[in-house]
DODO-747458 format. One line per 3 residues: number of its first residue (from 1); their letters; for each residue x, y, z of C-alpha. Coordinates in Angstrom, 3 decimals. Layout:
! DODO-747458
NUM) a) X:Y:Z; ...
***
This chain:
! DODO-747458
1) mih) 3.012:-33.471:-35.641; 2.648:-35.767:-38.437; 0.300:-38.456:-38.213
4) tvp) -0.030:-41.721:-40.601; -3.334:-43.407:-41.516; -2.427:-46.768:-43.256
7) vpl) -4.531:-47.946:-46.180; -3.587:-51.523:-46.331; -5.137:-52.662:-49.620
10) pgr) -3.402:-56.120:-50.465; -1.321:-55.443:-53.323; -2.042:-51.498:-53.247
13) ayd) -1.047:-50.477:-49.813; -0.168:-46.738:-49.146; -0.093:-44.483:-46.262
16) vri) -2.109:-41.134:-45.820; 0.343:-38.755:-44.015; -1.460:-35.657:-42.245
19) gpg) 0.250:-32.694:-40.570; 1.898:-29.283:-41.205; 5.049:-28.752:-43.445
22) lia) 4.377:-31.933:-45.854; 5.009:-29.954:-49.114; 8.217:-28.515:-47.556
25) rag) 9.241:-31.704:-46.785; 7.523:-33.946:-49.982; 11.163:-34.597:-51.587
28) aei) 11.818:-36.890:-48.402; 8.655:-38.410:-48.283; 8.156:-39.153:-52.233
31) apl) 11.952:-40.194:-52.815; 11.514:-43.707:-51.591; 9.153:-44.418:-54.316
34) lar) 11.176:-43.292:-57.202; 12.772:-45.765:-59.678; 14.695:-42.702:-60.955
37) prv) 14.798:-38.966:-59.693; 12.308:-37.489:-61.642; 8.463:-36.443:-61.352
40) aiv) 5.895:-34.983:-63.286; 3.545:-32.290:-61.449; -0.002:-31.621:-62.611
43) tde) -1.465:-28.725:-60.673; -4.226:-25.597:-61.259; -2.965:-22.004:-61.812
46) tva) -4.052:-21.046:-58.600; -2.500:-23.650:-56.546; 0.700:-23.204:-58.412
49) aah) 0.914:-19.816:-57.180; 0.882:-20.599:-53.534; 2.331:-24.052:-53.606
52) lgt) 4.391:-25.062:-56.652; 7.397:-22.996:-55.550; 7.833:-25.106:-52.169
55) lqa) 7.040:-28.398:-53.694; 9.650:-28.040:-56.668; 12.334:-26.776:-53.975
58) alk) 11.554:-29.638:-51.800; 12.138:-31.803:-54.883; 15.134:-30.505:-55.941
61) aeg) 16.537:-30.657:-52.322; 16.407:-34.580:-52.446; 17.995:-34.406:-56.175
64) ids) 14.669:-34.912:-57.888; 13.901:-33.087:-60.923; 10.418:-31.868:-61.855
67) eal) 8.271:-30.413:-64.746; 5.065:-28.989:-64.055; 1.641:-28.645:-65.979
70) rlp) -0.383:-25.811:-64.785; -4.320:-26.105:-65.648; -7.296:-23.806:-65.135
73) age) -8.801:-23.805:-61.694; -12.217:-24.873:-61.234; -14.871:-27.655:-61.628
76) atk) -14.884:-27.249:-65.570; -11.348:-28.541:-65.563; -12.672:-32.099:-65.003
79) swe) -13.341:-32.223:-68.710; -12.552:-34.550:-71.708; -10.677:-31.522:-73.143
82) qlq) -8.614:-31.218:-69.813; -8.334:-35.167:-69.427; -6.686:-34.927:-73.096
85) act) -4.297:-32.398:-72.512; -3.346:-33.515:-69.105; -2.436:-37.056:-70.608
88) ewl) -0.866:-35.821:-73.735; 1.265:-33.620:-71.722; 2.178:-36.663:-69.616
91) ldq) 3.217:-38.406:-72.703; 5.328:-35.538:-73.861; 7.090:-35.976:-70.642
94) rve) 7.939:-39.247:-71.531; 6.538:-40.546:-68.195; 6.846:-44.310:-67.592
97) rrd) 5.015:-46.847:-65.691; 7.405:-46.855:-63.110; 7.580:-43.156:-62.594
100) vvi) 5.321:-41.113:-60.243; 2.946:-38.271:-61.316; 1.972:-35.618:-58.560
103) alg) -1.542:-34.231:-58.367; -1.146:-31.001:-56.541; -4.436:-29.285:-55.808
106) ggv) -7.942:-29.881:-54.532; -10.269:-32.464:-55.822; -10.480:-31.486:-59.098
109) igd) -6.814:-31.850:-59.885; -6.661:-35.116:-57.997; -9.554:-36.501:-59.604
112) lvg) -8.431:-35.549:-63.096; -4.771:-36.444:-62.607; -5.486:-39.849:-60.941
115) faa) -7.874:-40.666:-63.893; -5.021:-39.764:-66.385; -2.553:-42.062:-64.292
118) ail) -4.918:-44.777:-64.394; -5.213:-44.909:-68.517; -1.523:-43.673:-68.938
121) rrg) 0.519:-46.734:-70.336; -2.457:-49.050:-68.474; -1.561:-47.412:-65.018
124) vrf) 1.091:-45.421:-63.678; 1.931:-44.499:-59.953; 0.900:-41.239:-58.878
127) vql) 0.973:-39.289:-55.319; -1.941:-36.877:-54.025; -0.914:-33.551:-52.372
130) pts) -4.382:-32.590:-51.576; -4.532:-28.594:-50.556; -8.346:-28.457:-49.943
133) lla) -9.858:-29.236:-46.734; -12.326:-31.291:-49.094; -9.516:-33.122:-51.075
136) qvd) -7.625:-34.028:-47.739; -10.557:-35.570:-45.930; -12.208:-37.255:-48.752
139) ssv) -11.273:-37.243:-52.272; -7.647:-37.955:-52.265; -8.230:-41.178:-50.082
142) ggk) -10.031:-44.545:-51.616; -8.667:-44.388:-55.273; -12.177:-42.753:-57.005
145) tgi) -10.733:-40.887:-60.030; -12.914:-39.358:-62.974; -14.141:-36.397:-65.098
148) ntr) -17.499:-35.012:-65.703; -19.611:-35.038:-68.719; -22.667:-33.202:-70.101
151) hgk) -24.625:-36.083:-68.547; -23.706:-35.769:-64.915; -20.781:-35.514:-62.241
154) nlv) -18.017:-38.575:-62.181; -19.765:-40.688:-64.524; -16.323:-41.460:-66.441
157) gaf) -13.548:-42.593:-64.357; -11.501:-45.749:-62.958; -10.647:-47.221:-59.396
160) hqp) -6.820:-45.976:-59.117; -5.265:-46.002:-55.786; -2.515:-43.528:-55.153
163) alv) 1.062:-44.456:-53.819; 1.109:-41.831:-51.140; -1.304:-39.148:-49.816
166) lad) 0.471:-35.948:-48.386; -1.924:-33.767:-46.556; -0.406:-31.014:-45.147
169) tav) -2.593:-29.123:-42.737; -0.677:-26.154:-42.633; -2.199:-25.058:-46.387
172) ldt) -5.768:-24.827:-45.194; -4.463:-21.715:-43.669; -4.598:-20.444:-47.226
175) lpp) -7.965:-21.010:-48.275; -10.687:-18.846:-48.776; -13.350:-19.080:-46.006
178) rdl) -16.084:-20.258:-48.365; -13.662:-23.229:-49.628; -12.672:-24.334:-45.971
181) lag) -16.452:-24.647:-45.207; -17.326:-26.237:-48.492; -14.854:-29.105:-47.653
184) yge) -16.254:-28.838:-44.127; -19.559:-30.422:-45.637; -17.675:-33.697:-46.029
187) vvk) -15.951:-33.626:-42.643; -19.863:-33.348:-41.343; -20.868:-36.168:-43.406
190) ygl) -18.545:-38.781:-41.813; -19.923:-37.793:-38.223; -23.526:-38.284:-39.585
193) lgd) -22.870:-41.357:-41.569; -20.981:-43.452:-38.924; -19.640:-41.561:-35.570
196) adf) -22.189:-39.721:-33.613; -19.497:-38.805:-31.007; -17.417:-37.140:-33.938
199) faw) -20.501:-35.067:-34.950; -20.821:-34.013:-31.315; -17.314:-33.004:-31.111
202) led) -17.753:-30.940:-34.754; -20.592:-29.115:-32.807; -18.336:-28.009:-30.147
205) ngp) -15.216:-27.542:-32.257; -16.347:-26.605:-35.488; -16.274:-22.798:-35.136
208) vla) -12.688:-22.927:-33.700; -11.497:-24.957:-36.799; -13.091:-22.290:-39.219
211) rgd) -11.067:-20.014:-37.390; -8.041:-21.269:-37.845; -7.341:-23.879:-35.077
214) aaa) -4.610:-26.340:-36.100; -5.053:-28.999:-33.571; -9.071:-28.978:-34.527
217) rah) -8.478:-29.068:-38.145; -5.712:-31.947:-37.713; -8.109:-33.942:-35.742
220) avr) -10.968:-33.378:-38.047; -8.689:-34.228:-41.162; -7.446:-37.649:-39.093
223) rsv) -10.357:-38.542:-38.025; -12.416:-38.318:-41.305; -9.309:-40.162:-43.413
226) emk) -9.482:-42.828:-40.535; -13.351:-43.433:-41.293; -12.652:-43.440:-45.342
229) aei) -9.686:-45.872:-44.918; -12.139:-48.346:-43.044; -14.716:-48.095:-45.366
232) vlr) -12.421:-48.643:-48.225; -10.804:-51.569:-46.919; -14.082:-53.152:-46.279
235) det) -15.578:-52.243:-50.022; -12.657:-50.818:-52.438; -15.047:-50.575:-55.618
238) eqg) -18.247:-49.513:-53.885; -20.375:-52.919:-53.888; -21.706:-52.561:-50.504
241) dra) -20.212:-50.504:-47.521; -18.460:-47.812:-49.489; -21.588:-46.383:-50.684
244) lln) -22.247:-45.141:-47.203; -19.619:-42.342:-48.264; -22.322:-41.098:-50.739
247) lgh) -24.262:-39.787:-48.027; -25.520:-36.471:-49.272; -24.212:-37.097:-52.893
250) tfg) -27.420:-38.085:-54.650; -29.205:-34.942:-53.733; -25.969:-32.963:-54.217
253) hal) -24.729:-34.157:-57.478; -28.029:-33.229:-58.780; -27.824:-29.621:-57.682
256) eaa) -24.326:-29.309:-58.907; -25.710:-30.355:-62.421; -28.749:-27.932:-62.010
259) tgy) -26.492:-25.112:-61.399; -23.893:-25.896:-64.189; -21.155:-27.173:-61.901
262) sdr) -20.486:-23.453:-61.494; -19.460:-21.165:-58.506; -23.152:-20.857:-57.319
265) llh) -22.489:-24.237:-55.616; -19.062:-25.930:-54.504; -19.062:-29.432:-54.187
268) geg) -19.020:-29.694:-50.424; -21.704:-26.940:-50.186; -23.815:-29.522:-52.412
271) vai) -23.151:-32.275:-50.117; -24.277:-30.389:-46.777; -27.121:-29.717:-48.453
274) gca) -27.403:-32.798:-49.707; -27.180:-34.422:-46.171; -29.705:-31.922:-44.680
277) laf) -32.390:-33.579:-47.770; -31.380:-37.055:-46.677; -31.988:-36.466:-43.099
280) dls) -35.298:-34.467:-44.084; -36.329:-37.575:-46.270; -35.343:-40.116:-43.478
283) arl) -37.806:-38.324:-40.681; -40.466:-38.150:-43.156; -40.100:-41.971:-43.778
286) glc) -39.932:-42.598:-40.112; -36.471:-43.858:-39.779; -34.889:-41.302:-37.756
289) pqe) -35.956:-38.738:-34.915; -37.461:-35.713:-36.057; -35.022:-33.627:-33.976
292) dps) -32.166:-34.756:-35.690; -32.611:-32.855:-39.311; -32.934:-29.953:-37.151
295) rla) -29.886:-30.382:-35.240; -27.741:-30.765:-38.375; -29.693:-27.569:-39.969
298) ahl) -28.776:-25.759:-36.442; -24.719:-26.640:-36.915; -24.820:-25.872:-40.851
301) ram) -26.324:-22.185:-39.839; -23.873:-22.048:-36.958; -21.109:-22.646:-38.818
304) gmk) -22.456:-20.077:-41.727; -23.030:-22.619:-44.244; -25.835:-23.349:-46.803
307) atl) -28.208:-25.543:-45.294; -31.464:-25.722:-47.718; -32.071:-24.964:-51.405
310) sdi) -33.013:-21.495:-50.844; -29.255:-20.651:-49.766; -28.374:-21.413:-53.495
313) pgg) -28.232:-18.134:-55.649; -30.345:-18.142:-58.839; -32.921:-20.375:-60.088
316) lpd) -33.446:-23.987:-59.833; -35.263:-26.681:-61.465; -38.716:-27.823:-60.118
319) aeg) -38.869:-30.723:-57.972; -39.621:-32.868:-61.023; -36.612:-31.538:-62.784
322) lld) -34.631:-32.284:-59.731; -35.641:-35.571:-59.498; -34.878:-36.175:-63.427
325) lmg) -31.387:-35.188:-62.752; -31.011:-37.468:-59.772; -31.749:-40.304:-62.310
328) qdk) -28.476:-39.938:-64.012; -26.514:-40.558:-60.774; -23.772:-43.339:-60.480
331) kvi) -25.799:-44.856:-57.883; -28.710:-45.673:-60.037; -29.359:-49.631:-60.076
334) dgr) -31.833:-51.483:-62.502; -33.395:-47.728:-62.895; -33.922:-47.374:-59.132
337) lrf) -32.281:-44.595:-57.119; -29.990:-45.610:-54.186; -30.209:-43.311:-51.251
340) vla) -28.364:-42.861:-48.134; -30.557:-42.820:-45.426; -30.060:-42.453:-41.480
343) rgi) -31.717:-43.967:-38.368; -30.225:-41.374:-36.538; -27.093:-39.380:-36.326
346) gra) -23.940:-41.695:-36.891; -26.249:-44.714:-38.409; -26.468:-44.503:-41.967
349) fva) -27.377:-47.148:-44.295; -27.983:-47.683:-48.090; -31.926:-48.041:-49.252
352) sdv) -32.999:-48.491:-53.078; -37.013:-48.667:-52.020; -37.485:-45.095:-51.362
355) pgd) -40.732:-43.695:-52.452; -40.436:-41.243:-55.240; -43.436:-39.356:-54.138
358) tvr) -41.695:-38.607:-50.763; -38.611:-37.549:-52.353; -40.667:-35.249:-54.698
361) avl) -42.234:-34.019:-51.222; -38.848:-33.302:-49.751; -37.634:-31.368:-52.606
364) ada) -40.827:-29.455:-53.381; -40.844:-28.189:-49.521; -37.125:-27.199:-49.569
367) lka) -37.756:-25.192:-52.522; -40.609:-23.232:-51.011; -38.447:-22.578:-47.700
***
């Protein structure tokens, strides 16, 4: 069964289609968007081996020609070098403003290709075909695109909404368990920031979701996308409410930088740990019940996920070093860090007056745990 979640932004409205088999019917889904029957596809080598043939066959069945660029897999692809390679290749393909570029892959490909589409000819349309759980529930929706630099994660980018998102939930069966659980970190975030009932549902259904239950996976993707779409509609460019989506990210991005954007820590793992740290910080500030951080940590442990700094292999900077890395985050305003904190599960809010000593203490204690 295919579910549709609309994102009715004025002048930039699009649908997020969720369900099994969407890559195999992508030609029929995308054809109405095309001014001429050709598309350019950008993917990575790993995803190409699993899904590119199915996508190109689906396009060909609708009379749509396609060419594909395969980039290296991994977070390091979100770079100036690969952005240039992608953009130059799209120009080599003579992509016009009325054409469509397809991003086939996880969050790295979606962010990179979306940014290339935003700057190519000052904006061409693109379609997201997210193939990871993280991309399906979060990064493919909302129009945030960008790359990493030596200064930090996603510091160069643009808001550029897709023309369509096709979240084929059947492809989640092909993910390695670690990648699936990393994406689950973003799913948990949605329950924590604004839907306590959804978090309770995840406590009950997360294990069967991880084991492959198709209905549980579809529900988790759909509810996450619904919540993100609601927030994006209220605040497309993150001037207010959209900052709630950064729950766990201020900590998580610093941890990704500290681990060199390597396989030591995947993005969703950093988000999960970051959420745990944010709830620890909230409890220390007297904002949420002391039981909430323990409840979150227990759920992450039950799912077999990383839950604290000691779960990250290899060494980390000390608390002061991590705090310094957090200072490069996009959420810094007037030199002050903004944190997403919580008054309880499902009750997140943005704060900019968090005492640095308390943050330092949370990090120091987590490093010793």
